[in-house]
VMD Tcl script that builds the backbone (N, CA, C; Angstrom):
set m [mol new atoms 312]
animate dup $m
set s [atomselect $m all]
$s set {name element resname resid chain x y z} {
  {N N MET 1 A 78.427 136.680 109.485}
  {CA C MET 1 A 78.483 135.283 109.078}
  {C C MET 1 A 78.722 135.243 107.569}
  {N N GLY 2 A 79.679 134.437 107.150}
  {CA C GLY 2 A 80.009 134.336 105.741}
  {C C GLY 2 A 79.014 133.508 104.961}
  {N N ARG 3 A 79.157 133.569 103.646}
  {CA C ARG 3 A 78.225 132.863 102.768}
  {C C ARG 3 A 78.194 131.361 103.056}
  {N N LEU 4 A 79.342 130.745 103.217}
  {CA C LEU 4 A 79.370 129.301 103.453}
  {C C LEU 4 A 78.753 128.941 104.806}
  {N N GLU 5 A 78.983 129.785 105.803}
  {CA C GLU 5 A 78.371 129.531 107.122}
  {C C GLU 5 A 76.850 129.608 107.041}
  {N N LYS 6 A 76.322 130.602 106.330}
  {CA C LYS 6 A 74.869 130.723 106.168}
  {C C LYS 6 A 74.310 129.516 105.413}
  {N N TRP 7 A 75.024 129.112 104.367}
  {CA C TRP 7 A 74.608 127.956 103.562}
  {C C TRP 7 A 74.569 126.704 104.435}
  {N N LEU 8 A 75.634 126.496 105.214}
  {CA C LEU 8 A 75.736 125.304 106.047}
  {C C LEU 8 A 74.654 125.298 107.121}
  {N N GLU 9 A 74.462 126.406 107.794}
  {CA C GLU 9 A 73.434 126.482 108.842}
  {C C GLU 9 A 72.055 126.171 108.271}
  {N N HIS 10 A 71.758 126.730 107.117}
  {CA C HIS 10 A 70.458 126.487 106.482}
  {C C HIS 10 A 70.275 125.007 106.141}
  {N N HIS 11 A 71.266 124.430 105.468}
  {CA C HIS 11 A 71.126 123.058 104.992}
  {C C HIS 11 A 71.223 122.014 106.114}
  {N N GLN 12 A 71.896 122.327 107.203}
  {CA C GLN 12 A 71.922 121.417 108.352}
  {C C GLN 12 A 70.554 121.339 109.013}
  {N N GLY 13 A 69.746 122.376 108.886}
  {CA C GLY 13 A 68.456 122.434 109.563}
  {C C GLY 13 A 67.288 121.858 108.787}
  {N N LEU 14 A 67.542 121.329 107.596}
  {CA C LEU 14 A 66.449 120.796 106.787}
  {C C LEU 14 A 66.095 119.361 107.179}
  {N N ALA 15 A 64.867 118.977 106.886}
  {CA C ALA 15 A 64.392 117.618 107.187}
  {C C ALA 15 A 64.575 116.751 105.944}
  {N N TYR 16 A 65.659 116.018 105.927}
  {CA C TYR 16 A 65.957 115.145 104.800}
  {C C TYR 16 A 65.360 113.760 105.043}
  {N N PRO 17 A 64.934 113.070 103.973}
  {CA C PRO 17 A 64.397 111.717 104.129}
  {C C PRO 17 A 65.493 110.645 104.133}
  {N N CYS 18 A 66.732 111.064 104.204}
  {CA C CYS 18 A 67.861 110.130 104.176}
  {C C CYS 18 A 69.034 110.783 104.909}
  {N N GLU 19 A 70.085 110.000 105.139}
  {CA C GLU 19 A 71.288 110.562 105.741}
  {C C GLU 19 A 71.956 111.488 104.721}
  {N N VAL 20 A 72.400 112.645 105.173}
  {CA C VAL 20 A 73.039 113.617 104.294}
  {C C VAL 20 A 74.400 113.984 104.866}
  {N N LYS 21 A 75.400 114.012 104.002}
  {CA C LYS 21 A 76.738 114.462 104.378}
  {C C LYS 21 A 77.001 115.747 103.605}
  {N N LEU 22 A 77.385 116.789 104.321}
  {CA C LEU 22 A 77.622 118.084 103.688}
  {C C LEU 22 A 79.116 118.281 103.470}
  {N N ALA 23 A 79.478 118.602 102.239}
  {CA C ALA 23 A 80.879 118.776 101.873}
  {C C ALA 23 A 81.059 120.120 101.185}
  {N N ALA 24 A 82.247 120.670 101.315}
  {CA C ALA 24 A 82.606 121.903 100.602}
  {C C ALA 24 A 83.816 121.604 99.732}
  {N N ILE 25 A 83.737 122.061 98.490}
  {CA C ILE 25 A 84.849 121.902 97.559}
  {C C ILE 25 A 85.171 123.287 97.021}
  {N N GLY 26 A 86.397 123.742 97.273}
  {CA C GLY 26 A 86.806 125.071 96.842}
  {C C GLY 26 A 87.783 125.021 95.679}
  {N N ASP 27 A 87.775 126.083 94.899}
  {CA C ASP 27 A 88.689 126.220 93.765}
  {C C ASP 27 A 89.845 127.130 94.164}
  {N N GLY 28 A 90.815 126.553 94.870}
  {CA C GLY 28 A 92.006 127.316 95.237}
  {C C GLY 28 A 91.720 128.517 96.115}
  {N N ILE 29 A 90.827 128.349 97.063}
  {CA C ILE 29 A 90.474 129.431 97.981}
  {C C ILE 29 A 91.681 129.739 98.870}
  {N N ASP 30 A 91.860 131.001 99.179}
  {CA C ASP 30 A 92.953 131.433 100.055}
  {C C ASP 30 A 92.923 130.585 101.329}
  {N N PRO 31 A 94.022 129.909 101.673}
  {CA C PRO 31 A 94.017 129.007 102.839}
  {C C PRO 31 A 93.768 129.718 104.163}
  {N N ARG 32 A 93.843 131.031 104.191}
  {CA C ARG 32 A 93.555 131.769 105.430}
  {C C ARG 32 A 92.063 131.956 105.644}
  {N N ILE 33 A 91.264 131.608 104.631}
  {CA C ILE 33 A 89.808 131.724 104.748}
  {C C ILE 33 A 89.313 130.693 105.752}
  {N N TYR 34 A 88.384 131.102 106.582}
  {CA C TYR 34 A 87.816 130.244 107.616}
  {C C TYR 34 A 86.807 129.272 107.003}
  {N N TRP 35 A 86.977 127.993 107.271}
  {CA C TRP 35 A 85.999 126.973 106.878}
  {C C TRP 35 A 85.178 126.631 108.119}
  {N N PRO 36 A 83.870 126.745 108.060}
  {CA C PRO 36 A 83.052 126.475 109.243}
  {C C PRO 36 A 83.081 125.004 109.647}
  {N N SER 37 A 82.908 124.764 110.946}
  {CA C SER 37 A 82.813 123.381 111.416}
  {C C SER 37 A 81.433 122.848 111.040}
  {N N GLY 38 A 81.295 121.543 111.061}
  {CA C GLY 38 A 80.013 120.934 110.734}
  {C C GLY 38 A 79.983 120.310 109.353}
  {N N LEU 39 A 81.033 120.526 108.584}
  {CA C LEU 39 A 81.115 119.898 107.273}
  {C C LEU 39 A 81.687 118.496 107.420}
  {N N ASP 40 A 81.182 117.561 106.642}
  {CA C ASP 40 A 81.700 116.198 106.676}
  {C C ASP 40 A 82.979 116.069 105.867}
  {N N SER 41 A 83.199 116.995 104.933}
  {CA C SER 41 A 84.376 116.933 104.083}
  {C C SER 41 A 84.692 118.326 103.545}
  {N N ILE 42 A 85.977 118.654 103.488}
  {CA C ILE 42 A 86.429 119.918 102.904}
  {C C ILE 42 A 87.556 119.600 101.929}
  {N N SER 43 A 87.432 120.084 100.720}
  {CA C SER 43 A 88.480 119.954 99.709}
  {C C SER 43 A 88.744 121.340 99.144}
  {N N ASN 44 A 89.985 121.747 99.146}
  {CA C ASN 44 A 90.354 123.033 98.562}
  {C C ASN 44 A 91.394 122.749 97.482}
  {N N LEU 45 A 90.923 122.606 96.267}
  {CA C LEU 45 A 91.760 122.183 95.159}
  {C C LEU 45 A 92.685 123.311 94.701}
  {N N GLN 46 A 93.938 122.977 94.485}
  {CA C GLN 46 A 94.954 123.954 94.079}
  {C C GLN 46 A 95.495 123.579 92.706}
  {N N PRO 47 A 95.928 124.523 91.924}
  {CA C PRO 47 A 95.835 125.959 92.112}
  {C C PRO 47 A 94.438 126.469 91.732}
  {N N HIS 48 A 94.181 127.727 92.002}
  {CA C HIS 48 A 92.923 128.369 91.622}
  {C C HIS 48 A 92.844 128.424 90.096}
  {N N LEU 49 A 91.812 127.815 89.527}
  {CA C LEU 49 A 91.644 127.823 88.073}
  {C C LEU 49 A 90.649 128.885 87.614}
  {N N GLY 50 A 89.671 129.167 88.464}
  {CA C GLY 50 A 88.738 130.247 88.187}
  {C C GLY 50 A 87.917 130.088 86.927}
  {N N ARG 51 A 87.589 131.259 86.353}
  {CA C ARG 51 A 86.752 131.350 85.154}
  {C C ARG 51 A 87.366 132.404 84.240}
  {N N PRO 52 A 88.260 131.988 83.360}
  {CA C PRO 52 A 88.965 132.950 82.503}
  {C C PRO 52 A 88.061 133.714 81.538}
  {N N SER 53 A 86.931 133.113 81.137}
  {CA C SER 53 A 86.010 133.797 80.231}
  {C C SER 53 A 84.595 133.284 80.468}
  {N N HIS 54 A 83.640 133.897 79.789}
  {CA C HIS 54 A 82.226 133.583 79.991}
  {C C HIS 54 A 81.915 132.091 79.840}
  {N N LEU 55 A 82.485 131.443 78.845}
  {CA C LEU 55 A 82.181 130.036 78.600}
  {C C LEU 55 A 83.324 129.101 78.967}
  {N N ASN 56 A 84.263 129.571 79.751}
  {CA C ASN 56 A 85.422 128.769 80.146}
  {C C ASN 56 A 85.549 128.833 81.667}
  {N N TYR 57 A 85.162 127.767 82.347}
  {CA C TYR 57 A 85.182 127.751 83.815}
  {C C TYR 57 A 85.782 126.451 84.314}
  {N N PRO 58 A 87.105 126.278 84.145}
  {CA C PRO 58 A 87.764 125.029 84.550}
  {C C PRO 58 A 87.740 124.784 86.059}
  {N N GLY 59 A 87.727 125.837 86.867}
  {CA C GLY 59 A 87.672 125.655 88.321}
  {C C GLY 59 A 86.377 124.994 88.752}
  {N N TRP 60 A 85.263 125.421 88.154}
  {CA C TRP 60 A 83.968 124.823 88.482}
  {C C TRP 60 A 83.931 123.372 88.036}
  {N N TRP 61 A 84.388 123.087 86.819}
  {CA C TRP 61 A 84.374 121.711 86.313}
  {C C TRP 61 A 85.212 120.787 87.199}
  {N N ARG 62 A 86.385 121.263 87.585}
  {CA C ARG 62 A 87.246 120.435 88.439}
  {C C ARG 62 A 86.557 120.159 89.774}
  {N N SER 63 A 85.957 121.182 90.373}
  {CA C SER 63 A 85.260 121.002 91.647}
  {C C SER 63 A 84.069 120.062 91.487}
  {N N PHE 64 A 83.310 120.234 90.420}
  {CA C PHE 64 A 82.148 119.391 90.158}
  {C C PHE 64 A 82.578 117.933 90.010}
  {N N ALA 65 A 83.619 117.681 89.233}
  {CA C ALA 65 A 84.112 116.318 89.037}
  {C C ALA 65 A 84.672 115.734 90.336}
  {N N HIS 66 A 85.274 116.573 91.163}
  {CA C HIS 66 A 85.843 116.104 92.434}
  {C C HIS 66 A 84.755 115.620 93.394}
  {N N SER 67 A 83.532 116.070 93.201}
  {CA C SER 67 A 82.445 115.626 94.078}
  {C C SER 67 A 82.257 114.108 94.003}
  {N N VAL 68 A 82.601 113.494 92.883}
  {CA C VAL 68 A 82.520 112.034 92.768}
  {C C VAL 68 A 83.531 111.384 93.722}
  {N N THR 69 A 84.734 111.928 93.783}
  {CA C THR 69 A 85.759 111.416 94.701}
  {C C THR 69 A 85.292 111.546 96.151}
  {N N VAL 70 A 84.721 112.692 96.483}
  {CA C VAL 70 A 84.218 112.929 97.842}
  {C C VAL 70 A 83.082 111.960 98.155}
  {N N ALA 71 A 82.172 111.777 97.221}
  {CA C ALA 71 A 81.038 110.872 97.436}
  {C C ALA 71 A 81.513 109.434 97.654}
  {N N ARG 72 A 82.469 109.010 96.852}
  {CA C ARG 72 A 82.990 107.638 97.022}
  {C C ARG 72 A 83.687 107.476 98.364}
  {N N ALA 73 A 84.467 108.464 98.769}
  {CA C ALA 73 A 85.183 108.394 100.046}
  {C C ALA 73 A 84.214 108.337 101.224}
  {N N ASN 74 A 83.048 108.953 101.070}
  {CA C ASN 74 A 82.037 108.968 102.128}
  {C C ASN 74 A 80.970 107.894 101.929}
  {N N GLN 75 A 81.187 106.995 100.971}
  {CA C GLN 75 A 80.275 105.896 100.675}
  {C C GLN 75 A 78.852 106.377 100.394}
  {N N CYS 76 A 78.741 107.442 99.618}
  {CA C CYS 76 A 77.434 108.001 99.253}
  {C C CYS 76 A 76.903 107.320 97.996}
  {N N ARG 77 A 75.608 107.219 97.913}
  {CA C ARG 77 A 74.971 106.603 96.752}
  {C C ARG 77 A 74.572 107.635 95.708}
  {N N ARG 78 A 74.479 108.889 96.093}
  {CA C ARG 78 A 74.115 109.938 95.147}
  {C C ARG 78 A 74.706 111.267 95.592}
  {N N ILE 79 A 74.730 112.190 94.660}
  {CA C ILE 79 A 75.279 113.526 94.923}
  {C C ILE 79 A 74.197 114.553 94.622}
  {N N TRP 80 A 73.991 115.453 95.548}
  {CA C TRP 80 A 73.183 116.639 95.284}
  {C C TRP 80 A 74.161 117.798 95.256}
  {N N HIS 81 A 74.475 118.285 94.107}
  {CA C HIS 81 A 75.446 119.372 93.958}
  {C C HIS 81 A 74.704 120.692 94.145}
  {N N VAL 82 A 74.942 121.351 95.268}
  {CA C VAL 82 A 74.252 122.603 95.588}
  {C C VAL 82 A 75.306 123.683 95.800}
  {N N GLU 83 A 75.340 124.654 94.906}
  {CA C GLU 83 A 76.323 125.739 95.000}
  {C C GLU 83 A 76.116 126.557 96.278}
  {N N SER 84 A 77.162 127.235 96.726}
  {CA C SER 84 A 77.091 127.996 97.983}
  {C C SER 84 A 76.204 129.233 97.885}
  {N N ASP 85 A 75.796 129.612 96.680}
  {CA C ASP 85 A 74.879 130.747 96.534}
  {C C ASP 85 A 73.452 130.284 96.214}
  {N N PHE 86 A 73.183 128.993 96.425}
  {CA C PHE 86 A 71.859 128.428 96.197}
  {C C PHE 86 A 71.386 127.750 97.481}
  {N N PHE 87 A 70.117 127.904 97.790}
  {CA C PHE 87 A 69.549 127.311 98.993}
  {C C PHE 87 A 68.361 126.433 98.622}
  {N N ILE 88 A 68.350 125.198 99.116}
  {CA C ILE 88 A 67.185 124.339 98.953}
  {C C ILE 88 A 66.082 124.994 99.771}
  {N N ALA 89 A 64.987 125.371 99.092}
  {CA C ALA 89 A 64.024 126.267 99.714}
  {C C ALA 89 A 62.752 125.608 100.238}
  {N N SER 90 A 62.524 124.345 99.926}
  {CA C SER 90 A 61.259 123.758 100.364}
  {C C SER 90 A 61.375 122.243 100.530}
  {N N GLN 91 A 60.454 121.704 101.297}
  {CA C GLN 91 A 60.391 120.256 101.449}
  {C C GLN 91 A 60.032 119.614 100.123}
  {N N ARG 92 A 59.232 120.285 99.327}
  {CA C ARG 92 A 58.878 119.775 98.004}
  {C C ARG 92 A 60.123 119.594 97.138}
  {N N MET 93 A 61.050 120.539 97.213}
  {CA C MET 93 A 62.296 120.433 96.452}
  {C C MET 93 A 63.138 119.253 96.953}
  {N N ILE 94 A 63.215 119.094 98.266}
  {CA C ILE 94 A 63.952 117.963 98.839}
  {C C ILE 94 A 63.332 116.646 98.377}
  {N N ASP 95 A 62.011 116.548 98.448}
  {CA C ASP 95 A 61.329 115.320 98.041}
  {C C ASP 95 A 61.576 115.024 96.566}
  {N N ARG 96 A 61.556 116.032 95.734}
  {CA C ARG 96 A 61.807 115.844 94.299}
  {C C ARG 96 A 63.241 115.361 94.067}
  {N N MET 97 A 64.199 115.998 94.702}
  {CA C MET 97 A 65.591 115.592 94.540}
  {C C MET 97 A 65.791 114.158 95.037}
  {N N HIS 98 A 65.152 113.819 96.134}
  {CA C HIS 98 A 65.284 112.481 96.701}
  {C C HIS 98 A 64.650 111.415 95.796}
  {N N SER 99 A 63.616 111.785 95.053}
  {CA C SER 99 A 62.916 110.817 94.211}
  {C C SER 99 A 63.666 110.493 92.929}
  {N N LEU 100 A 64.608 111.344 92.528}
  {CA C LEU 100 A 65.341 111.103 91.282}
  {C C LEU 100 A 66.292 109.918 91.442}
  {N N THR 101 A 66.327 109.078 90.445}
  {CA C THR 101 A 67.202 107.912 90.501}
  {C C THR 101 A 68.276 107.935 89.412}
  {N N ARG 102 A 68.173 108.886 88.490}
  {CA C ARG 102 A 69.209 109.002 87.454}
  {C C ARG 102 A 69.154 110.390 86.838}
  {N N GLY 103 A 70.200 110.734 86.100}
  {CA C GLY 103 A 70.231 112.012 85.405}
  {C C GLY 103 A 70.582 113.169 86.307}
  {N N TRP 104 A 70.365 114.355 85.820}
  {CA C TRP 104 A 70.697 115.574 86.551}
  {C C TRP 104 A 69.632 115.841 87.569}
}
mol reanalyze $m
mol bondsrecalc $m
mol representation Tube
mol addrep $m
């Protein structure tokens, strides 16, 4: 099972206090890569911008900014940006994220 599949399976199984839509945004990922079913939205932005240096990561910034477009298209009121190598690990974390009304 790939990283995104593990991430999706984990996050689909959590007890959220609100409706959650799971989306994946890629930075020019090879189109032959398998995207798992169960995602509400998939965006694979082209071309791959990557991370040319330690403090220069245009691919991440573009993907992060694109999450606003995805959220608006899905009529979401907020965005929880969770990278594919990060897992929401507890109900306490979910409750904290849900309680935030502004800021990061």
